[in-house]
N, C-alpha and C positions, 0 to 999 in steps of 0.2 A: 750976362747974368752975374750978379755979385757972388763972391765966394760963400757968404753965409747962406744965400738963397739956394745955391747949388748944393751945399752941404745938407740943408733942410730937405730938399727934394730927394736926395739920395737916401736919407734916413727914412723918409716917408715911403719910398719905393721898397726899401728893404723890409719895413714893417708890413707893408701890404703883401709882399711875397711870403712873409712868414705866416700870415694868416690864411694863405691859400688852402683850399680844401685838400684833404689827403687823396692820393690816387685811388682809383677804384680797385678793390681787392682782386687779386688774381685767382683766389679759390672760390669765387662766385661766378655764376653764368654771366655772359656778356649782357651789358645793360640794355642794349637795343632789343635783344631776344627776350629779356625779362619783361620789358614794357609791352612787347607784342603779345607775349604769352598771357600776361595779367589782364590787359585790356580786352583780350579776346575770349576770356573765360566766360562760360555761360552765366555764372552767378553775377558777374560784373555787367554783362549785357542786360540781364534781367533788371538789375538795379538802375541801369541807365534808362530803360523803358519806363520804369516807375516815376522817374523825374518828369517825363512827358505826361504821364497820367496826372501827376499832381499839378502840373501847369494847367492842364485842362480842367481839373477840379477847382483850381483857383478862379478860373474864368467863370465856372458855374456858380461858385459862391459869390463872386462879385455881382453876377447878374441876378442872383436870387432864384428861388424855385417858383415864385408866383407868376402867373400869366393871365392875360386877358381872357375873359370868357364871354360868350354871346348867349343871351337868353331870348328865346322865341316863344310866343304864345298865340293861340287861336281859340276863339270862343264864340258862342251864339247867345245873344241877349233876347229874352222874351219878357215883355212888360204887360201888366194887367190893364193898363190904360188903352192899349191897342191889342185886343186878343187876336191871335193868329199872326201877328206881325213879328218878324224876327230880324234882328240886326246882327250882321257879321262884324266881329271885332277882332283885332289882333294887336299884338305889342311886340316890340323888339328892344333889347337892352344890352348894354355892355357893362361888365363889372370886373373888378380886379382887387385882390387883397393887396394892401400896402405894407411893406416891411418898415418897421420903425427905424429911424436913423441909428439908434444905439445898437440894434441887432445887425444892421448892415455893416457897421464898423467892426463888430466882433467877427462877422463872417469874413470880412476882408482880411482881418488878422489871422483867422484860421487858414485861409487860402495861402497867404504868404508864408505862414509857418509850415504848412504842408510841403511847399516847394523846398524850403530850407531843410526840412527834415529828410526829404528825399535825397537832397544833395549830400547830407551827412550819411545816409544809408548807402549811397553810392561809394563814398569814401570808405565806409566800413567794409563793403563788399570787396573793394580793391585790397584793403589791408588784410582781410581774412584770406583772400587768394594768395597774397604775398606770404603770409604765414604758412599756408599749405605748401607753396612752392619751396620755401626755405626748408621746411621740415622734410619734404620729399627729396630735395637736393642732398641734404646731409645724410639722409637714410641711404641714398645711393652711394655717397662717398664712403660711408662706413662699410657697406658690403663690398665696395671696391677695394678698400684698404685691407679688409679681411682676406679677400682673394689674393691680393698682391703679396701679403705676408705669407700666405700658404704657398704661393708660387716660389718665394725665396726659400721657404723651409723644404719644399720638395727638391729644389736644386741642391741644397746642402746635403740632404739625406741621400740623394742620388749619388753625389760624389762620395759620401761615406760608404754606401753600399758597394760602389765600384772598387773603392780602396780595400774594403774587407774581402771582396771576391778575389782580388789580386793576391792578397796575403794568404787566402785559403788555397789558391792554386799553387802558391810557393811553399805551402805547408807551414806557414808562419802564423795561422789563425785557426781556431777550432771551427767545426761546422756550425756549432751553435751560434757563434757570432754572426756568421753570414745569414742564418735564418732570422736572427733578431734584427739585423739591419734591413733585410728585405721586408719583414713584417712592419717595421716602423715606417718604412717608405710607403708601403701600401696604405697604412692608416693615414699618413699625411696626404697621399694622393686622393683618397676618398674625401678627406676634409676639404681639400681644394675644390673638388667637383661640387661638393655641397655649397661651398662659398660662392662658386661661379653661378650656381643655380639661383642663389639668393640675390646675387648682384643683378642677374638678368631680370628677376622678378621686380626688384626695386626700380630698375631702369624702365621696364615696361609700364609699371604703374605711373611713374613720373611722366613718361611720354604720352600716355593715354590721358592724363589729366591736363597736360599742357603740350599739345602737339607742336606748337610753334617753337618749343625749346629743344634745340639739338644738343645732345650730350657729347662733350669733347673727348678726344682720345686720351688726353692727359690733363691733370689738374695740379698746379703748384700750390701746395698748402702754405698759408702764412704762419707767422709765429704768434701764438696767443699773447695778448697784452692785457695788463690790468687796466681798469677804468681810470680815466682822468676826470676829476670833478667829484664833488660830494654826492652822497645819496640824495640830498635835498635837490641838487641840481637835476639829477636824472629823473626824480619824481616830477619835478616841475615840467621837464621836457615831455615826459610820457603823458601826464594828465592834461598838458596844454594841447595835445593833439589826439587824445583818445576818443575814437568814434563811438565806442560802446557807451562811455560816460555821457558823451554829447547826445546820443540817442535817448538815454534814460532821462536826461534833463529836458530834452525836447518833448518826450512823452509826458513829463510832469507839466510842462508849460501848456501843452495841448489840452491836457485834462483840466487845467485851470481855465483855459479859454472856453472849453465846453461847459464847465460849471457856470461861468459867467453868462454863456448863451442860454443855458437852461433857466437861470435866474431871470434873465431878460424876457424869456418866454412866459413868465408868470403874468406879464402884461400882454394881452392878446393883440394881434394885428387886426386893424379894421379892414372891412371890405367896402369899397366905394363903387357905386354904379350909376349909370345914366339910363333912363327908360323913356321910350316914346310909345304912346298908346293911341290907337285909332279906334274910337268907340261910336256906337249908334250908327254904324254904316258910314262913317266918315263925317258925321255931323259934329263930332267933338274930337279934338286933338289934345293930347296931354303930354307934356314933357316934364320929367321929374328926375331928381337925384335921390340916391339912397345910400345909407351908411349902415353896415352891419357890424356890430361889436359883440364878439362872443363873450359869454359869461363864464368866467373861470371857475374851476372846481378844485378838488383835492388832488387830481392827477398831476396838474402842473407843479404844484408845490412838492409833491412826492418825487417827481422827476428832478427838480432842482436839488432836493436833499440827496438823492442818489448820485447825481453828478458831482456834488461836493465831496461825497464819500469816496468816489473814484479818484478825485483829484488828490485827496489825502493819501490814498493807497499808492498812487503814482509817485508821490513825494517820498514815501517810505521805501519804495522800490529803488528810487534813485540813491537813497542813502545806503541801501544794501549793496548796490552795484559799486558805489564809491569805496565802501569798506573792503569788498572782495578784491577790487582792482588794486587798492593800496597794498594789501597783503601780498598779492601776486607780484606786484612791481618790486616791492622790497625784497622778496625772495629771489627774484631774478637778478636784481642789482648785486646782492650779496653772493649769489651763485656764480656770477662772472669771475670775480676775484678768486673765489674758492676753487673754481674749475682750473684756473691758471696754475694755482699751487699744486693741485692734483696732477696736472700734466707734467709739471717740473719734477715732482717726486717720481712719477711713473717713468719719465724719460731717464732719470738718474738710475732707477732700478733696472731699466732695460739695458742701459750701458754696462752696468756691473754684471748683469746676467750674461751678456754677450762675452764679456771678458772671461767670466768663469767658464763658459762653454768652450772658448778658444783654448784656455789653459787645460781643460779636461781633455780636449782633442790632442793637444801637444803631449800631455802626460800619457795618453793611450799610445801615441806613436813611439814613445820612449819605453813602453812596457810598464809604466808606473800606475796605470789605471785601467779598469775594465771597460769594455764597450758599453755596458749598461750605464756606467757613470757618464759617458759621453752623450749617450742618447737622452738620458734624463736631463742633463745640462742643456742640450739642444732644445728639448721640449720646454723647459722653463724659460729659456731665452726667447723662444718663439712666442710664448704666452705673454712675457713681459713686453716684447716689442709691439705685439698687437694691442696690448693694453695701453701702451703709450700713444699709439696712433689714434685709438678710439678716444682717449682722454684729450688729445689735441683737437680732434674734431668736435668733441663736446664743448670745449672751451671756445672754439671759434663760433660754433652755432649759437651759444648763449649770448655772446657779445653782439653778434649780428641780430639776434632776436631783440635785444634791448635797443639797438640802434634803429631797428625797424619800428618798434613801438614808439620811439622818440622822434620818429619822422626824420631820421638822418640817413636813411637807406631806402632805395626803391620808392621814391615819393612820386606817384603818378595819379593820386586821387584828387578830386575836386573838392575844395572846401565850401563851406556854406555861403561865402561871399561870391562864389562863382569863379574865382581865380584858380589857376593851376599852380602847383608847387614846381620847384625846379626838379629836373629829372636827374637825380644823382644820389650820392651818399658819401658818408665818411667811413 
């Protein structure tokens, strides 16, 4: 290989590796477990069954609702020319309404659109289940973080209470300080038990909704990052994969097809038939064809006007959905970066509060501060640390929610063209 070719190949390989997808986040449940949990959700299975229904409905629309009918008749003929003479006569006929080609074309389009709409609804069900799982996962992480923070606070206050008890035994601390330390420890213990109960409730709710999802013993939280890319880029990604908007557009298109079908129904379908009659006891045989053309009235015209009005309403609903989603998406995009800043400020405050609590504890050991100052500092440090953890989780959840809406995370839904996305995320 020539040196220039080798150099070019190395540069291409380096660029390809640079564009590789980011590793799967460590603070989310395992990808395989997520896929199993989502695709096994009852709402997703119900949407999958509706695809089969729409496929059957498409076959029905392609075939049409008209069927052949058989007409049978029996009669007795009496003539004046031959009094008392009776002739047994009968007739048999086949007839069937014929759907006009323009109506058959619209029905076929309705059937195909119904299957596509069901595929979109399936994707929407998977996406909504993904949102529910993500929300439940972070609700559990928040309660877990709260309980862990109270565990740390209880450990700190236990050490403080033990140290105060030793000083009391040595006569170096008043009884009031020991009582204060024990009371503060009791309050923290109660708060920890309350946090543990909430954590168990959140875990139970998540497990009941998604039984296939096992909760890990430990979760390593990532560092919140600001978005890369402009707001226009993220809006394009979200709206390019938004199932709710696609469903609204699909409903508008279906309403338009139904309006076209109602307008086509203003021209009635003819009924054609074949008849065979046996008359005068078999002396005469008659074979004939018949055509029945209904005479239209005001009902068909009113139905067409009503279908057109429904199509207009569906178009307005589509516009309403688009406006709402645009506002929600912009709020989410701006919220991601704002939440990162909130976390950074909260983390800085937590670090300073911890330093203040350590200094207060040192001052108390040197006899330069009261125990109440130490306990207050510990309480403020605990609140700040918990606030920073919650802010971190909020920032992570908002980013994952945006990536989920942009189809860059947990993509297991089937698109309208029937192909599957890659199972991954950024």
